[in-house]
C-alpha positions as CSV (number, residue, x, y, z in Angstrom):
1,M,0.2,-0.2,-0.1
2,N,1.6,3.5,-1.1
3,D,1.7,6.2,1.3
4,T,-1.5,7.9,0.1
5,A,-3.4,4.8,0.5
6,W,-2.5,4.1,4.1
7,I,-3.0,7.4,5.1
8,D,-6.3,8.0,3.5
9,A,-7.5,4.5,5.0
10,A,-6.6,5.8,8.3
11,L,-7.9,9.2,8.3
12,T,-11.5,7.7,7.0
13,S,-11.3,5.3,9.7
14,A,-10.5,7.8,12.6
15,R,-12.9,10.7,11.3
16,P,-15.8,10.1,13.2
17,Q,-13.8,9.6,16.6
18,A,-11.9,12.6,16.1
19,V,-14.3,14.9,14.8
20,G,-16.9,13.7,17.4
21,A,-14.1,14.5,20.2
22,L,-13.3,17.9,18.5
23,L,-17.0,18.7,18.6
24,R,-17.1,17.7,22.4
25,Y,-14.3,20.2,23.0
26,F,-15.3,23.0,20.8
27,R,-19.0,22.6,20.5
28,N,-19.3,23.9,17.2
29,L,-19.6,21.8,14.0
30,D,-17.7,24.1,11.8
31,T,-14.7,24.7,14.4
32,A,-14.7,20.7,14.8
33,E,-14.7,20.1,10.9
34,E,-12.0,22.6,10.4
35,A,-9.7,21.3,13.0
36,F,-9.8,18.0,11.8
37,Q,-8.9,19.2,8.3
38,N,-6.0,20.9,9.5
39,A,-4.9,18.0,11.7
40,C,-5.4,16.0,8.2
41,L,-3.0,18.3,6.4
42,R,-0.3,17.9,9.2
43,A,-0.7,14.4,8.9
44,L,-0.2,14.2,5.5
45,K,3.2,15.9,5.9
46,S,4.3,14.2,9.1
47,W,3.3,10.5,8.7
48,P,5.0,9.6,5.6
49,Q,8.3,10.5,7.2
50,N,7.6,9.5,10.7
51,G,5.3,6.5,10.0
52,P,1.8,6.4,11.6
53,P,1.0,7.3,15.0
54,R,0.5,4.5,17.8
55,D,-3.2,5.8,17.6
56,P,-4.2,8.1,14.6
57,A,-7.4,9.3,16.3
58,A,-5.8,10.5,19.2
59,W,-3.0,12.2,17.2
60,L,-5.8,13.9,15.0
61,I,-7.5,14.9,17.9
62,M,-4.6,16.5,19.8
63,V,-3.4,18.2,16.7
64,G,-6.6,19.7,15.9
65,R,-7.1,20.8,19.1
66,N,-4.1,22.7,19.4
67,A,-4.2,24.0,15.7
68,A,-7.7,25.7,16.5
69,I,-6.6,26.9,20.0
70,D,-3.5,28.4,18.0
71,E,-5.8,29.7,15.4
72,V,-8.0,31.5,18.2
73,R,-4.9,33.1,19.7
74,R,-4.1,34.5,16.4
75,S,-7.4,35.9,15.5
76,H,-7.7,37.4,18.9
77,K,-4.0,38.8,20.0
78,Q,-5.6,41.6,21.9
79,E,-8.3,39.6,23.7
80,P,-7.7,37.2,26.5
81,L,-8.4,33.6,25.8
82,P,-11.9,32.2,27.4
83,D,-11.8,29.9,30.4
84,D,-11.1,26.6,29.2
85,A,-14.3,25.5,30.7
86,A,-16.0,27.7,28.3
87,I,-14.9,25.7,25.4
88,S,-14.4,22.3,26.7
89,D,-15.5,19.6,28.9
90,L,-13.8,19.9,32.5
91,D,-12.5,16.6,32.3
92,D,-10.5,17.0,28.9
93,A,-7.0,16.8,29.5
94,E,-4.1,16.8,26.8
95,E,-2.1,14.1,28.5
96,E,-5.4,12.0,28.0
97,L,-5.4,12.7,24.4
98,A,-1.6,12.0,23.7
99,D,-2.2,8.6,25.1
100,R,-4.9,5.9,23.9
101,L,-8.4,7.5,24.3
102,D,-10.8,5.6,26.6
103,G,-13.2,3.4,25.3
104,S,-16.3,5.3,26.7
105,H,-15.3,8.4,25.4
106,Y,-15.0,6.9,21.9
107,R,-18.4,5.7,22.3
108,D,-19.8,8.5,23.4
109,D,-18.2,11.0,21.1
110,I,-19.3,9.1,18.0
111,L,-22.9,8.8,19.5
112,R,-23.1,12.7,19.8
113,L,-21.7,13.1,16.5
114,L,-24.5,10.8,15.0
115,F,-27.1,12.0,17.3
116,I,-26.5,15.7,16.1
117,C,-26.6,14.9,12.5
118,C,-29.9,13.2,13.2
119,H,-31.7,15.9,15.1
120,P,-35.1,16.0,15.1
121,D,-35.3,19.6,14.0
122,L,-33.7,18.4,10.5
123,P,-35.6,17.0,7.6
124,A,-34.4,13.7,6.5
125,T,-32.6,15.1,3.4
126,Q,-30.7,17.4,5.5
127,Q,-29.9,14.8,8.1
128,I,-28.3,12.4,5.3
129,G,-26.4,15.4,3.6
130,L,-25.0,16.5,7.2
131,A,-24.0,13.0,8.1
132,L,-22.2,12.2,4.7
133,R,-20.4,15.5,5.0
134,I,-19.5,15.7,8.9
135,V,-19.3,11.9,9.9
136,S,-18.2,10.3,6.5
137,G,-16.1,13.3,5.2
138,L,-17.6,12.9,1.5
139,T,-17.1,16.4,-0.3
140,V,-20.0,18.5,-1.0
141,K,-19.1,17.8,-4.7
142,Q,-19.4,14.1,-4.0
143,I,-22.5,14.2,-2.3
144,A,-24.1,16.5,-4.6
145,R,-23.2,14.3,-7.6
146,A,-24.6,11.4,-5.8
147,F,-28.1,12.9,-5.3
148,L,-28.0,14.4,-8.7
149,V,-28.1,18.1,-7.6
150,S,-26.2,21.0,-8.1
151,E,-23.0,21.7,-5.7
152,P,-24.5,25.0,-4.6
153,A,-27.8,23.4,-3.9
154,M,-26.1,20.7,-1.7
155,E,-23.9,23.3,0.0
156,Q,-27.0,25.2,0.8
157,R,-28.6,22.4,2.1
158,I,-25.4,21.3,4.2
159,T,-25.4,25.0,5.5
160,R,-29.0,25.0,6.7
161,A,-28.5,22.1,8.5
162,K,-25.5,23.5,10.4
163,A,-27.4,26.7,11.3
164,R,-30.7,24.6,12.5
165,V,-28.3,22.6,14.5
166,A,-26.7,25.8,16.0
167,N,-29.9,27.6,16.7
168,A,-31.5,24.3,18.4
169,G,-29.2,24.6,21.3
170,V,-28.2,21.1,20.9
171,A,-26.6,19.6,24.2
172,F,-22.9,18.6,23.7
173,E,-22.9,16.3,27.0
174,T,-22.5,12.5,27.1
175,P,-26.2,11.2,25.8
176,G,-28.0,9.4,28.6
177,A,-29.3,6.0,28.4
178,V,-33.0,7.2,27.5
179,E,-32.0,9.7,25.0
180,R,-29.6,6.7,23.4
181,S,-32.5,4.5,23.0
182,E,-34.8,7.3,21.4
183,R,-32.2,8.5,19.0
184,L,-30.9,5.1,18.0
185,A,-33.9,4.3,16.0
186,A,-33.2,8.1,14.2
187,V,-29.8,6.9,13.4
188,A,-30.4,3.5,11.9
189,A,-33.4,5.3,10.0
190,M,-30.8,7.8,8.2
191,I,-28.6,4.9,7.6
192,Y,-31.0,3.1,5.9
193,L,-32.0,6.2,4.1
194,I,-28.6,6.7,2.9
195,F,-28.3,3.0,1.7
196,N,-31.7,3.4,-0.2
197,E,-30.4,6.3,-2.2
198,G,-27.9,4.2,-3.7
199,Y,-29.7,1.3,-3.8
200,S,-32.7,2.5,-5.8
201,A,-30.6,4.4,-8.5
202,S,-31.3,3.4,-12.0
203,G,-28.5,1.6,-14.5
204,E,-27.4,5.0,-15.9
205,T,-27.0,6.3,-12.2
206,S,-26.2,3.0,-10.2
207,E,-22.3,3.5,-10.4
208,I,-22.8,7.4,-9.5
209,R,-24.6,6.3,-6.4
210,K,-23.0,3.1,-5.7
211,P,-20.8,4.8,-3.1
212,L,-23.6,5.8,-0.9
213,C,-24.5,1.9,-0.4
214,E,-21.0,1.4,0.5
215,E,-20.8,4.5,2.8
216,A,-24.1,3.3,4.6
217,I,-22.5,0.0,5.3
218,R,-19.6,1.6,6.8
219,L,-21.8,3.6,9.1
220,A,-24.1,0.3,10.0
221,R,-20.9,-1.4,11.0
222,L,-19.4,1.7,13.1
223,L,-22.9,1.5,14.6
224,L,-22.7,-2.0,15.4
225,R,-19.2,-1.7,17.2
226,L,-21.0,0.8,19.5
227,F,-24.1,-1.6,20.0
228,Q,-22.6,-5.2,19.6
229,S,-25.5,-6.6,21.7
230,E,-28.4,-4.9,20.0
231,P,-30.2,-7.1,17.5
232,E,-31.8,-4.5,15.2
233,I,-28.3,-2.9,14.6
234,M,-27.2,-6.3,13.6
235,G,-30.2,-6.8,11.3
236,L,-29.8,-3.5,9.9
237,T,-26.1,-4.1,9.1
238,A,-27.2,-7.7,7.8
239,L,-29.9,-6.2,5.7
240,L,-27.5,-4.0,3.9
241,L,-24.6,-6.5,3.4
242,L,-27.2,-9.1,1.6
243,Q,-28.9,-6.3,-0.3
244,H,-25.5,-5.0,-1.6
245,A,-24.3,-8.2,-2.2
246,R,-26.3,-8.7,-5.4
247,A,-25.3,-5.3,-6.9
248,A,-23.0,-6.7,-9.6
249,A,-26.3,-8.5,-11.3
250,R,-29.0,-6.0,-10.7
251,F,-28.4,-4.6,-14.1
252,D,-27.4,-6.1,-17.5
253,A,-24.6,-4.6,-19.6
254,S,-27.3,-2.0,-21.3
255,G,-28.1,-0.9,-17.9
256,E,-31.5,-2.7,-17.8
257,L,-32.9,-3.8,-14.2
258,V,-32.6,-7.7,-13.9
259,L,-35.3,-9.4,-11.6
260,L,-33.9,-11.4,-8.8
261,D,-35.4,-14.7,-10.5
262,D,-33.4,-13.6,-13.6
263,Q,-30.0,-12.6,-11.8
264,D,-27.0,-14.5,-12.4
265,R,-26.4,-15.9,-8.8
266,T,-22.5,-16.7,-9.7
267,L,-22.4,-12.6,-9.6
268,W,-23.4,-12.2,-6.0
269,N,-20.7,-11.4,-3.7
270,Q,-20.5,-14.4,-1.3
271,K,-18.4,-12.6,1.1
272,L,-20.9,-10.0,2.1
273,I,-23.4,-12.9,1.9
274,A,-21.4,-14.6,4.7
275,E,-20.9,-11.6,7.0
276,G,-24.7,-11.0,6.5
277,L,-25.9,-14.4,7.2
278,A,-23.8,-14.8,10.3
279,L,-25.2,-11.4,11.8
280,I,-28.7,-12.4,10.9
281,D,-28.3,-15.6,12.8
282,K,-26.6,-13.9,15.6
283,A,-29.6,-11.6,16.0
284,V,-32.4,-14.0,15.7
285,R,-30.9,-15.7,18.6
286,H,-31.8,-12.7,20.9
287,R,-35.4,-13.4,20.3
288,S,-36.3,-9.9,20.1
289,P,-37.5,-9.3,16.5
290,G,-37.8,-6.1,14.7
291,P,-38.3,-4.7,11.4
292,Y,-34.8,-4.5,10.3
293,Q,-34.5,-8.3,11.5
294,V,-37.3,-9.4,9.5
295,Q,-36.3,-7.9,6.5
296,A,-33.0,-9.0,6.8
297,A,-34.1,-12.7,7.4
298,I,-36.2,-12.3,4.0
299,A,-33.1,-11.3,2.2
300,A,-31.1,-14.1,3.7
301,L,-33.9,-16.6,2.5
302,H,-33.1,-15.3,-1.1
303,A,-29.4,-15.3,-0.6
304,R,-29.5,-19.0,0.5
305,A,-31.5,-20.1,-2.5
306,V,-29.1,-21.5,-5.2
307,K,-31.5,-21.4,-7.8
308,P,-34.5,-19.1,-8.1
309,E,-36.8,-22.6,-7.4
310,D,-35.1,-23.2,-4.2
311,T,-36.4,-19.9,-2.7
312,D,-38.6,-20.7,0.7
313,W,-41.5,-18.8,-0.2
314,V,-43.7,-19.9,2.3
315,Q,-41.1,-18.7,5.0
316,I,-40.9,-15.4,3.3
317,D,-44.9,-15.1,3.0
318,L,-44.7,-15.7,7.0
319,L,-42.1,-13.1,7.3
320,Y,-44.0,-10.4,5.5
321,G,-46.9,-11.4,7.5
322,S,-44.5,-10.7,10.7
323,L,-43.4,-7.4,9.1
324,E,-46.9,-6.3,8.3
325,I,-47.5,-6.5,12.3
326,L,-44.2,-4.6,13.5
327,Q,-44.5,-2.1,10.7
328,P,-47.7,-2.0,8.8
329,S,-47.9,-0.2,5.5
330,P,-49.1,-0.8,2.1
331,V,-45.7,-1.5,0.5
332,V,-45.2,-4.1,2.9
333,T,-48.5,-5.7,2.0
334,L,-47.6,-5.2,-1.8
335,N,-44.5,-7.0,-1.2
336,R,-45.9,-9.8,0.6
337,A,-48.6,-10.5,-2.2
338,V,-45.6,-11.0,-4.4
339,A,-44.5,-13.8,-2.0
340,A,-48.4,-15.2,-1.6
341,S,-48.3,-15.3,-5.4
342,K,-45.6,-17.8,-5.4
343,V,-47.6,-19.8,-2.7
344,R,-51.2,-19.4,-3.4
345,G,-51.3,-18.2,-7.0
346,P,-52.1,-14.9,-8.5
347,E,-55.8,-14.7,-8.0
348,A,-55.0,-14.5,-4.0
349,A,-52.3,-12.2,-4.7
350,L,-54.5,-10.1,-6.8
351,Q,-57.2,-10.1,-3.9
352,M,-54.6,-9.2,-1.3
353,I,-53.5,-5.6,-3.4
354,E,-56.9,-4.8,-4.7
355,P,-57.8,-2.6,-1.2
356,L,-54.5,-0.9,-2.0
357,G,-55.3,0.9,-4.9
358,D,-56.2,4.3,-3.4
359,R,-53.2,4.7,-1.3
360,L,-50.8,3.3,-4.1
361,S,-52.6,5.2,-6.7
362,N,-49.1,7.3,-7.5
363,Y,-47.0,4.1,-6.8
364,F,-44.9,2.8,-9.9
365,H,-44.3,-0.6,-8.4
366,Y,-48.2,-1.2,-7.5
367,F,-49.1,-1.0,-11.0
368,G,-46.2,-3.1,-12.2
369,V,-47.2,-6.1,-9.8
370,R,-50.8,-5.7,-10.5
371,G,-49.9,-6.0,-14.4
372,A,-47.9,-9.0,-13.6
373,F,-50.8,-11.0,-11.7
374,L,-53.3,-10.0,-14.3
375,M,-51.2,-11.1,-17.2
376,Q,-50.6,-14.4,-15.3
377,L,-54.5,-14.7,-14.9
378,G,-55.0,-14.1,-18.5
379,R,-56.7,-10.6,-18.1
380,K,-54.6,-9.1,-21.1
381,E,-56.5,-5.9,-21.3
382,E,-56.6,-4.9,-17.6
383,A,-52.7,-6.0,-17.8
384,R,-52.0,-3.6,-20.3
385,V,-54.1,-0.9,-18.8
386,A,-51.9,-1.5,-15.5
387,F,-48.7,-1.7,-17.3
388,D,-49.2,1.6,-19.2
389,R,-49.9,3.2,-15.7
390,A,-46.5,1.9,-14.4
391,I,-44.7,3.3,-17.3
392,A,-46.3,6.7,-16.8
393,L,-45.3,6.6,-13.2
394,A,-41.6,4.9,-13.7
395,N,-38.9,7.1,-11.8
396,T,-35.9,5.7,-13.9
397,S,-35.8,4.7,-17.6
398,A,-34.6,1.1,-16.1
399,E,-38.3,0.6,-14.6
400,A,-39.7,2.0,-17.5
401,A,-37.9,-0.3,-19.7
402,H,-38.7,-3.2,-17.7
403,I,-42.2,-2.7,-17.8
404,R,-42.1,-2.1,-21.6
405,M,-40.6,-5.8,-21.8
406,H,-43.7,-7.1,-20.0
407,L,-46.0,-5.0,-22.4
408,D,-44.2,-6.2,-25.4
409,R,-44.6,-9.7,-24.2
410,L,-48.1,-9.0,-23.6
411,M,-48.7,-7.4,-27.1
412,R,-47.0,-10.6,-28.8
413,D,-49.4,-13.0,-27.0
414,S,-52.3,-11.0,-27.9
415,Q,-51.4,-11.4,-31.6
416,P,-53.4,-13.5,-33.9
417,S,-52.0,-17.0,-34.5
418,G,-51.5,-16.4,-38.2
419,S,-50.2,-12.7,-38.1
420,T,-46.9,-11.6,-39.4
421,A,-45.7,-10.7,-35.7
422,T,-45.8,-14.2,-34.4
423,K,-43.9,-15.5,-37.6
424,K,-41.1,-13.2,-37.0
């Protein structure tokens, strides 16, 4: 590994801990971020010559802290420095930072950082942008590119998020047990949203947004290190790993979406699958089910099937039934209907989704699934209407192309047996 590579890896790994500690000290997101950046610049000069420090995070915290204090001195030469208590926790001591950081500080600093990014005053879009910038260290340009917005627009989004956090008077003390429990769900949801932003990308943007999936997995693993015995965090991490394991098979060479049953399973990432399966198996042993665990268990059944016909659709149907209880929504019922069609046939599945029509009247997948069930039942004209509606609601060209494939098949099947089209 060359100098640049190992330094970049070390800085990326240390960032959440270092920025979290600097935030605890300076109580300002911009100051903490700037202090970390200054420390990184010094690392780029020092580490190639002197080798990596014993604890990169502690080194970055100490250097960043001192650089920021020096900056305060330079900008306020005629003013006395404020008392240390005004800008840091009383129990902060430089000698502690020079040595290895206490494990509880590591945990609390990162939690504080994640909790601030997921502050309830922030809309989800601002939470995601702030977390990717502050916790993950992605540049504004990278984040804007992934979200398909202009760089100034993303810069403004992140700036507004920082301002709202500052105006909210966020407490910087170590979060208590009750707050941790309440905010942990928000952090997990934010990570899940980041992953979905990448996973739901279409063929032409999937490579651009793929890093969002990878960053969400990195954040989930980080959260799992902080909550090693929390089954829902195990479930979340397992779910992301198992979903991302199929990335190489989800689109064909022309960027068209490939359905699960049609994917080349030899392209699935077996290392990610093994990690995900181990995590969900461990989570289930806690006997404390939650939505992420159930979704991961469904993904695990797909991952364990060597061939599509090996899929345990009966168990998947039952798991979706559990998810309907834990997290009721029309989308969950729609997904369960797909499993039900494999177990009880398209007629039963169609009956399940008919009551969802009003709530999912603008949902692409509803009409795609409904059209598929109608086509299986031979109700071709109704299927054509459903497919036309799905194409009109498609979010991406890949989604539209997938439905057009079904529609073309339906039209071919509708041709008279002696027609020219049938003979081609």
